[in-house]
N, C-alpha and C positions, 0 to 999 in steps of 0.2 A: 569610291559612289555606293551606299548601301541600298540593299534592295528591300524596301517594305512592303507589303502584301498591303493595299487597300484596306480599308475598315471599310465594311457592308453594312449598311444598316437596312433592314427592309420599312419600305415605306407604304403608308396604307393610300390607296387610287381615294382622292377625294376626286366628287363629281364639285365641278365649278358653283353650281348655286346652290350647296349645300351649306350650313352653316353651324360649327360647332358647339355643343352645348345650351340651344335654344329649348326654352321650358315650355310650352303651351300653354296663357293663364296659370302662370307659376307655378305648377303642378312640379314635384317631387323634386324639387332644388332642395330643400330642405331634409331630402332621406342623405347628401352628404355633408359633409364638414363645410365650414367657411376656413378661410386663410390664419393662419396665428403667423405671429411675426418670427418666429423661426423655419415658415413655409418662402419667404420672401426670397432668400439669398438664392435659389436656384431659379429665379423666374429669367426667361431670355427677353434680348431683343434683337433683332437681325437691323443690321445696317445696309448701305447702300451696294447691291450686287452689281457684278457685272460678267458679259460674255464673254467666252473665246472666241476667235476671229470665226469658228468654224458653226459656232452655234452650238458643239459638242458637250460643253462645260458652262458651270456658275458657280463662280465663288462670289463668297460674303463671310462677311465677322460678324459675331455672333457675339454679344455682350451678355452677364448677368448681372445679376443684383450684387454678387457678392465680389465685384471687379473682376473676375476671372472672365477669358473670354477665349474662343478658338476659333479659326478658320475652318468653314467647312467648304468644300470641293466637289461640287455635286455633279455626276454624268447626267444631261439633262437626256437620255434616251434609255434611263434603267435607275437602279436605287442604288447604285453603288454611289459613295462618298469618300473622302479621304479629308480627316479631319488633323490638325496645326495646332496642339496646343498651344494661345497667346498670338494664334498670327493672326495680321492685318497687313493694310495697304500691298495687295495683290494686285499684279500686273500680270496679261496674258503677254507672250511674245506675238508677234506678228507674224508668224507663220503657224500660230494653234500650237506647237511641242512644248511648250515650258509655257511655264508660273514661276513667279518667284514674289516670295514674300517677304514680310520683316516676322521677325520672335522676338515677340517681347518679352519682360519677366513678369513673372506670377506677382500676386500682391506678396503671399507670406515671401517669394524671396527677394521685393523690393525690401522690406522690413529688414530682413536679416541684414543686407548689406548693407544699408542706412545707417542701422546699429553699429558695422564695423567699418562706416566709413570708406568701403569702398566703392569704386564707380558701378552705376546700373548702366547696361551695355546693351543694345538689343542684335542680336543675331541675322540670316538670313536664310530663306529654306528655300529651293530649287524641286519643281517638280516636275518630271519630265510625264507628261500626259499620254505619251504612246505606250509608254512601258510601266508605269506606277514606280518607278524608283524614283526617289525620295534623297536628300542630302539637305544635310545642315551647316552653315560657318559663322565663323563664333567672330563676335565682334564687329557688325557693319551698321554703318550707320544711314548708310545709302547707295541708292542701284539703280542700275538705266538699260535696256534693251538697247542694241542699234536698231537704227531704222525697219531692218527687215529681220529682226529676232532670233539672226543667228550668235550675235554675240552679247555677252552679259560684261557688264562694270560693276566692279563692288566695292564700294569705298570703306574702310576701315575707319579704328578711330585712331586721332593720332596718341602721343603721349603727354602723359599725363602736366600736366605744369609747364607745358613748351612754348616758348616766343610764337615761333613756326607754325601755323596754319597746316603744313603736312599733314601727307598719311598715307599709307599705301591704298591704290588702286591695284585690286584684281581685277583681268580681263579673261573671260571663260571663253571657247571658242563651243557652244554647245555642240556643231556639225563633227567633234571628234578630235580636233585637234586639242593640245595639248595649251594650259592657261600660260599669262606670262603675269608676272607683276612690276607695276613701275613704286618709287618712291617720292614721299615728299609731297604728293599731288593735294592741293588746297582746292581745286574745282575743276571740273572735267566733264565737255560737253560733246555727244554724238552729231554728228552733219545729218542734217532733216531729211535729207533724199542720197544716203549713201550711207558708206561702214566706216568713214574717218574718225577716231576721236581726238578733240582737242583736248588738252591739259595743261593747268596752269601748275609752275612748282614752287614749292616756298621750303627754303632748307635754314635751318638755324644759320646765322648770321649771312643769309641770301645769299652766300657760298652754291652757284649753281642753278637760281631761282632762273625763270625763263618760260617758252610754251614751246609744248611739244606735239606733234602731231604723230599719230601711230594710226599705222594701216592694215586690220587682219588679217585681210586677205594676204597679200604680200608679206608680212612679218616688217614690211619698213618703217624703221624711227626713226624722226625729222627733228630737230632743234629749230624753233623757226626764227627764236631769239632769246637770246641770255643776257642778265645783266644782274647786279648788285640789285634789286628792284622789287616789290610785289607789283605782280599781275591777275587783275580782275575783272570780271565781267565779258565773260568771253560770248562771245554773240555770232551765230552761225546764219546767212543770209539764208532765205527759204528756196532750198530748191536748187540749189547751186551751189559750188565747192567753196565758197568766199567767208570769212572768216574776221574778224572786228575782234581786239584786246583793249585796255587798259595799261600803262606801264604808269607806276608811279615814279617821281625822281624830288633827289633832295632838294630844299630851296630854304636855307638856315635865315631870310628873309622875313617870310611867313609863317603862320601859324597854323596856315592848314596843309590840305595834300594836295600836290597838281600831280597831273596825269597826259601824259604822252601817249595817242593814240595813233593804235596799228593796225592797218586791213592786211593782208593778202587775197589775193584773186588768184581763180584758176588754181587750188590746192591738189587737182587731181592730176595736176601735169608736173612734167620733171623739171617745169620753169616757169614756177607761180610770180605774180609781182608781187613785191615788198611797197606798201606807203605808207608813209609816216606824216603825220603832224605834230610837230614839236612847239610847241609854247614859246620853249627858250631862241627858237630859230627867225629869223623874218617871217612872217607871214601876216592875212590879212586875221586873224583873229586877233579880238579888240582888248586894247593894251591894259594892264591889272587884271586881270579875267582866269581861271582853272576854267581845265574839262574836270566834272563831278562824275564821282564812283558812284552817286546813287541813281543815277539815268543810265542805263543800260545800253550803249551802243545799238540802233537801231539803220536798216540797210533799205531805203528807196527799193521797190518792187523790180528795177529795170539796172539795178547795182551800182550805179552813176554815184549816188550820194549816203553818206553816214550822216547820221543825226545825232549830233551830241548836246547834253549839257552843260552850260556854262554859269560861271557864279564870280564877282569880285570877289580877291585875294583880300585875305584879313593879314594884314602887315605883324610882328612881332610890337608888343608893345615897347617903347624905351623904358628902360630900366630907372627907375626915378633915383635921382641923386642922393647917396647915402648922407642922412644928415648926423648922424656918428662924428662928434670930434675927433679929429686926429692928431696926435704928439706929435712934437717936432720930432720926430723919427720918423714919423709914417707910420707907425702903428694906430691899431684902434685906441680909441680911450675908454673908459669905464661909465658905466651908466652913472645915474642920480644913486647918491649915497655907495660910490665904488661897486654898485653890481655890475655883474655883465649885462650887456646892453641886451634885448629879444633880437633875435635875425631875422623875425617878420614879425609884424604890426598884427595884432589878431583885426579882420576886416569886422565890419556891423553887420550884424543879421539884420535888415532891412530891404524892402521890398516898397517901393513909390507906387502906391494908386491913384491915377486924378479923375478928377471928370471927365476930361476928355479924351479920356483912353478909348479909342474906336474900339478894338477888341479889349474884355478888361484882364486884368493882370493874370488872375487864376487862369483863364484860356489862354495867355498867350505860356503859360506855364507848362500848362499841360500838353501843347500843341509847338513844345520847344523843337522837337527833334523833326518836326517837320516844317518849322519856321529856319531851321539852318538847312533845310535841303531844297528852300523855294531856288529855282533856278530859271534863266534863261533856254531856250531852243538855236541853235546853229546848225548850219547844213554844211558840210567839208563836200566839197569838190572832188571827187576824184582822178578828173579828168588832166584838171590845173592846177589841184592842189588849192582853190580858191578855195575862202571862209566867210559865209556869211550869214549873218546873226538876225533871228528871225522873229515876228513881233513887236520887237522892243519894249515899249511899257505894256503893250495887249498881249502879253503872253502866258497868263496864271492858265493851269491847268491844259498844255497845249495837246492837241493832237494830229497826229503824222494824218494825211486824206489822199486820196487819192493816188494811193502806191508811191507816195512822197512829194508828188507833184505841187501840193498845199498843205496848208497847215492853218487847222482853226485854233484860234485864241481865244481870250477870256478874258475882259477888263471888268474884277469887280469896283474898283477903286470908285467911280462914279454915285455907286448908290452904298458905302459902306457906312456912311454915317446913321443914314435910314434903317440900314441892317443891325443895327446895334439893339436894336428891338423889333423889328419888322423883318420880311421876307427879304433877303439876298437875292438881287439881281446881277447880270452881267450883259455885257456889250459884246456882242460875235463878233471877229473880224476872220473875213480870209485871208492869207498870206500867202504868198505865190512863191514857191521855196527856191524856184530859180534865180529870183531878182527880188524878192523881200518887199516888192511894194505889197501894200494892206489894204484891203477895202473893208469898211464898214457894210456888215451883213443885216444886224439887227442891233437895235438897241432897249434895253428894259428887258434882255429874256431871265428867265427862271427855271422852266422847264426845258435843257438842254436835250437832246437823243444825239449829239453826236453826228458822225459823218457816217453812210450807205456803204458798204462793204465792198461795192465799185468805188467808190470815194466821189463820185461824182456829187453828189447831195449832201448839203447841212442840211440839219431836220430837228425843230423845236416845235412845243407845245404852247398854244399862245389863247387865251380865252378862252373858247371850247372847242378849240382846232388844232390840227397839225399842219406846219408850213414848212415848207421848201425852199434851200437858196440853189441855184444849179452853178457851180463853182467854174462851171466851162463857159455859159453865156452871160451869168450875173443876174438874173431874172429870180425874183422872190416871188414865191405862189403861197395862195393860203387852199392847201387840196383836198381839204373836207367838207370846204365851204357849198352847202345844198345837195351833201348826201343826208340821206333820213335816218342816221346813227345821231345817238348820243353820245360823245369819247371822253368827255367830262365824266369824272365820277362824283355823284353829288352825295354820295355818304360817305367821304372820306371827307375828314374834318373840315368845317362848311365854311369856317370863316378867314380861311387862307387868302391873301390877295390874291394868290392865281392858283387856279383850280386845277385838280391834277389828273390826268387822265387814266385811262385805264389800261394804256403802256402799247408797245410795240410786238408785234409777234415775230416777226422779221421779214426777209426782204425776198423777191424772185432776183434770180441771180443777172448779172449785165444790170444792176440797177433798174430793174425792170417796171416793177411795183413794189410798194410797201403794204403789208403787211400790217394794219392794226385792229383792236378790240374795242368793240363797244360792252356796255355792263353783259350783253349775252352771247353777242353774234362778233367772227370775224370779217372784216372787211378788206378788198383789195384793192389800192386805191392810188392812181398814176402819182408818180411824183414830182410832173409836168402840169397838173392840175387840169388834166380833160378829163377828169371823173373817176367813178369808180362802182364796187358792186360790192352787196354783201354776199358773201360764199356761203355763210350757213344760214341755218333757219332754226336760231334757237328762242329772239324773241318770242313767238308765237306760244308757245311753252314754258315759258323762261327757266331753259333749260343753257347754261352756260358752256359755251364749247371755248377751248384752248387750244392754237397750234402747236404740237408735239415736233421736237426735234430730235431726231432721231440719229440723224450721223452729228456728232459732237463736233468733231472738225472743219463740217462744210461752213459757212458763215450766210449761205443762200440758197434757197428752195429752186432745185431744177423745173422748170415751169410744168415739164411733163409729169412729173412726180404724180402720186395719189398724196396726199395730205392726212395725216392720221390728228383728229382730234380729242383732246381729255374733253369729258361732260360732267356735268353737276348738275342736278335739278335743286334748284332755287329753295321749292316748297316741299318736296319728296326727298331730299337729300342723299337721293339714289344716287349712282355716279357708273362712267363706262369709257369705253371709246366709240368715235366713230370712223368713218373715212370717205373721204370722195377725189377727184380729179378734179380742178378746178372750174367753174362751172356748173358740175354734178350737184344733187342734195345729197347731202350725206349720210351713209348708211351706219347706221347705229351696228355695232360689233358685240360690245358688252355694255348693257344695261342690269343691274343689281342694288340690292339694298347693301352696299358694301361701299368702301372708302379703298381707293386704288394709289395711295401715295407713292410718287417718284414716277410717275408716267411710264412709257415705254421703254423697253430698250432693246432693240438690234443688234443681232452679229454682225460685223461688220464686213463677212464675205459668205452669209448665205443667210435665206430669209428661214431666222429662227427669231422672235421674239419672246423679252420674256414684260414679267408684269407681277408686280406688290399687289395681294389682295388682302384687307383685313375690316374686321367688324368689331365692335366692341366685346361680345361674349368667343370670337372665334380670333385665334392670335396667328399674328402676320404673317404671310409665305410667300414664298417665289412659286410663278406657273409659268411655263415653256407654251408656247404655241408656234403656229406657221401667221403667215400675211392676211390670213381672213379672221386671226383672234379665234379661232372656232378650235373644239375639242382637246381646250386647255390640259395639260398633265401638272399636277403639282410636283415640286421639285424639293420642295424643304417641306420639316414638319418643326416647327419649334413648339416646346412648350407643351409637349402631346402629356406632359402629367396635368395638365389643367381639368382633363375631364376627371380623375379624382377627388375633385370639390365644387361645395356651392359654388354658382356663377351669376350673376347677376344680366340683366337687356336694358334695353333701351327703350323710347318710348319719344314723339315728340309731342311735344304741346301747345296748340295753337293760341293766342290771348290777341288782345289789342291795348295797347296803353291807350292812357288815359285822354290824351287829344286824337286818338283814335288811328294811329300806325299801328298797321297789323303785323306781326312779330313771332318768332316760336322758340322755345328752347329746347332743349336735350332733355330730359327724363332718366335717371340711372335707377333701375330698381336693386334693392338689396339682395347679396347676395343669396340669403337664405326665406325669400322673398315667400308668405303664407298669405294667398290672399282672401283669410278670412281674418284679417288681423289689420291692425293700421300700423304703421310706423312711422317714428319722426325721421325728419328732413333737413338735411345741411343744402342751402342756397349758394354757392360759386360764382358770382359775378365779375365781371371786365367790362367790354364792350359785347362785338359779337363773338358770339359761344356755339351755336346750335352748328354752326357746319361740323364739329368734333362728336357729333353724333355716331359716329361707327369708329371714331377710333379708339383702338386697342388702347386699353390703360397697366401698363406694370406695375407690380404690387412695389414701389420703391418707396423703403422709410425715408430716403434723402429727400425727394422728393415731394416737400410737406404739404403741400398740396393736390392729395394721392385721392383722386376719385374711387380708384379701384379699392384701397387701405377702408376709405368709409363706407361704399358698397357692403366689403366685408365685417366689418363692424356691426352693421344690420340699419345701416342710414338708406332712406333713396336720396339723395342728389341731385340738386335740379342745377341747368346752369341756363340761362335765360336771355335773351339780344337785349340791347340796351342803345338805346339812341337816343339824341339829344338836340335839343333848341339853344340857339344864340343865348348865351351868356345867364345859360341855364343848368349849368354840371350837375349841379349836385339836386336842383327839384327835380331837374329831367329825370332823372335817374328814380325818386322816389315814385315817378308819375308811372314810368316804365313797371317798376319793380313789382308796385301791390297788386296793382290785373294779374301779370304772369304770376306770382302768389298763390292768388287765390287760384288762376285757370290749373294749377296741378293740386292744389286740395279739392277742388271739383271730381276730379279724381276716384275719391273717396280711400283713398288707399294711407293719406297722411292724417296724422293729429296735428290739428290746425295750431292747438297748444306747444306744439315740442317743434318749432321750424328755429332751425340756427341761418345765420348771414356772415359768409367769410367770402374775404377778397385782400388782393395783394397791391399795393401801388397804389393805382387810378382804382383800382377794386379796393382796396383799402379806403381810400377817401372816401369814393360811395358808399362803404360799409358806415364807417363812421359818422359823415351825413346822414343818413338814413333811421340810425340808430337816435338822433335828436328829433326826429320830424315827426319819429309812429313808433308805437310798442306792438308793432306786429311780429316782432323775433323773441326768443326768449332765450338768447343768446347770441355773442355777436363774435369774431373772430377778424382784426384789421391788421395786416402786415404793411409794415411802413409807410402808412397813410400822412396825407395831406390832413392838417387841421386847422389854417388861417390860412386863408386863401392871399389876407392884406402883406404878413411876412413873408410867407412863402416865394409871392410876388418879386419880394425885395431881396432873395436871396439868389446862390449861384447852384445849377447844375453842377457839380463838385467832378464830376467823371469826365466832363468836357470842356469844365472852367467857363460855358455860358451861361452866359443869365436867365434866371428862370421866368422872367416878366414876357420873353419871347412866344416861349410855352404856354404861358396863359392867352396870350394875345391875340398867336397865330398858328395854337397845336392844340392840344387836347382839350387845351384849359379851354377854349372856348370864348373866351373872353372878351376880348376883341379890345378892348382898351383902358389905359389904366386903372386901379381902383380908386382915384380921387376923381378920377371922370364917370364913374358909377359906382359908389358907396354903394350905394341898396344892393347891386348885384354882388358884389365880392361880401359882404356883410351876410346877405341871406344864404350864398350856398359854403358860408363856412362853418362845418360844424363847430367850430372853438364858439362862439359867437352865440349857440344855441345850447351850449353844455348845462343849463338849468332845464332841459328837457330830459335829459338823459336819465332813462329809466332801465334801460335794457342792461346785464350785465355783460362787458365789455373786453375783451383780451386782446392788448396790440403789443406788438414786433416792433422793436428797432435793432438794428448794429449802430453802436457808435462812430463810426465814420464812412455810414451812409451816404453814396454821394450823388443819388438822384434826388431824394426826398430829406432835405436835413433832418438831422437829431434833433433839432430842438421844436420840432415840430410836433415831436411825442413830447418831449419835456415840458409845451407849452398845455399841452391837452394833458396830462397827467399832471401838473400844478393846478391850473383849472377842475378837474374834477376832485382833486381832492380839498379845494376851498370852496366847492360847490358841494359836497358830500355825498359825491357818485360814488356806485361799486365801477372801480375801473383796475386792471392789472397791466403792467409794463414787464415786458419781458425785455432785458437789454442785452446784448451781446456784442461784447468787450470784440472790438477790433473790426468787425465783419461793415461787409460794404449794402450794398439794398437786396442785394440774395446774401442769404448764409452760405458760406464756401466753405467751413469745417465740418465736417461730417459728424463727431457730434453732438454740434450747435445743431446741425439738420434735424436730428435723429430728436434729440431733447425740442426742439419746440416741434415737432411730429408728433411726437409725446402726449407736449400740452393742450395742444390743440383737443387731442381726442379725448385727455381726461377733462379738458373745461367743456364738452359737446355732450362728454356720458355724463358729467354732475346736472347740468342744465336740460338737457332735452332727454337722458332716461333714467336720472334721480338716483345715480350712483352717489354715494359718499364723497366728498370733495377732502384732496390734501390741502393741509396749511395756508400753501400759497396760493391759494383760489379764497379760503373764506378769510385769512387774516392777515397774509402777508408774511413774509422768512425776516426777521432782521440782519442787519451784516454782516455780525461776526459768525452769525451760526448757516450762513449761506457759504461766509470765507471757509470756517471749518469744514465743513462739509464738503467741500472743493478739497480742502488738502486730505481727507480720509477718503475721499473717490482716488486722487493719484496714488495713496499709498496703497489701497487697494488692488 
């Protein structure tokens, strides 16, 4: 191990309430340069941070626009930081002494390796947090600490082009002992509450395959089972030395792979018990079934039962009779004209699509792997070896509850036909895992919340209330009826047959109470239906409260613990945190004009907390503090070079739409803002966007709708909230967007004649529709827009295979019925049907393989614009889906957006692709020249 001195960086102390880069009344911002394209690459984005158990260290991976990255490990009580180039996936050991992390390959090295055809392999780094010593281990694909953090297992890469899934595993004793290596390991798992390491071995020719158990404390290695088979899906019982695994066996009569289930009890003793469930031996397993590999064996809490997935076997198809003539001597005859016969006749490339298909063939194709993995659930009784099939025909998405005493099973089949175009419902059953008897809990459920942590209750949302079913007593209750809260989210797509809730916030221990959200508050509700109370007081000031889960491993809150809440002002956009014990009024701890994305982090063994704070003009950074969240100390400083450049700021704009709904929008200032002049403005819209007022935006040209770059290019950028009325999606947008833009222009800072509109997908639809209704905008850009609601209704969402009709009837389209039942609404809200009114220069972007909005939506509008003599340009990116994935295409589209608006909003000269178009051969030859250069 080599000793590397930690790289120490001086971090300026920053007062929590200060925000970098604010320019009062726009003064002096223009004295600094704005960003150019060459400046973008250095910009940083911090990922999710983690705290060491003792709270003395904070680790975070920072990625840059140029695709390089580094792991930064900060001391939380000093300015010390250790930096690991290309580090990621960091994990602290439970004892707080060590940090392990992956070491990736830099973009330049990846390119060189790819050009040579060499494999790209990560390494691992190990940092001793007490001494600062670091070690790097080459070619490591995964790693894991033991439960107490003393031991570390690292799995290397297997040989190239090997049929075996095995690779070397190195186990290091971080307490000072020597390492030990194991070969041909295909999988490994540490005991959850102990230091036993289970490994499956997969060697060439299956020689020596089996399950091994290593005890690093004693150095003992045991072979639990060995066979010429494949072992998979290791599963430890929680807080117990009990292990289960699946083992394959050969069966030439079937195409699929069958398994034996193996289990060991008391592996920490010298006389563990071995249990075997072998389908080849007489048992209660249903005949003609197999134990599947895609459901990991799971233990009941008391260890008496293991739950397994079962499927019907697939027999090998009988070979068709050889149709070729054989001679008298038994040799094969010749084909027609003496030619040798084909060994295998080519099969036709046909799919049969039928109007009675409940799930359309494209959807079945996309879901092929899931369909092949559908299975029943069974319970293996380890005491008597019995096996019980659970749920029967009602076992879709089966969930084990009540510590393994019950199973919740869901049957969708009664509603499958209606769900072809409407909402999917299911019937909910409770199954006794000991007897297999099942009870119908509720019919026609759509929003199913599963079971409580203690397993006593099943929970679902129905109508406007939460319901519970007591699995012990069989009683069903409406538990929020009569409470003053409104638990249904009325702003969520309002045409759904079942309104959606604001969600469950958690449970108290022992299933004592259910915590649920309404629009602004958190309620404590008794699951037995005896009542509830409001824990917060957010509705009075329209401040949203949401419970924070600080212990990621806990499945419930202790009744005595103080609850921390995230808070957010509906109209102020302020945010922060508050705290209270149940029954007390929450005390605000932080309340600021900033965003605190990611909530709160807490060290496992110390009262050290961390949060991330950002503003549009203040790069995201992490702060550490105590339980009162006061005197927070900044431990990271991302993008310190921002102070060298001009930077914009944000402002809220209030307005009412044309039917009187109060709304807001976020207005971003130009980076070079001068209060003595007016500026062009780009309006970017989708649905609700004002909540992003304080979001920091990295200037990344591969994110082509980049608000920061537009600000740096000298535009105001406005992001208004859009709301809707049923069967008027496009018209609602127009009725909301017009007063929103007017309110922004009324500030006096924006040139009303130089305003552009842009959006993607649904925002692209709204853009395309608006410019066929109104000439408010000087130019518009629409990415992947819906243009003809009628033809789009009859298409597929190819990425999922589902029909677009469901999106229009019960989701974002808000149309409620098919177009032949309301022709006028579909016609009135389709951009294509108003092409004659298009007077705004319009740029459209599409990928030819768009799996969300059919490429032909662009083709229809393109041809309509040509026929109507309208000015429209369509950018077509070959092979791209709904969002552009290839970096050259991302950068190209981003550049063309800037050119389009620069011409129409700033008056800059237009390239030929805007004014006259570019002939195909010229485009093709130009691409060839680019490739050569």
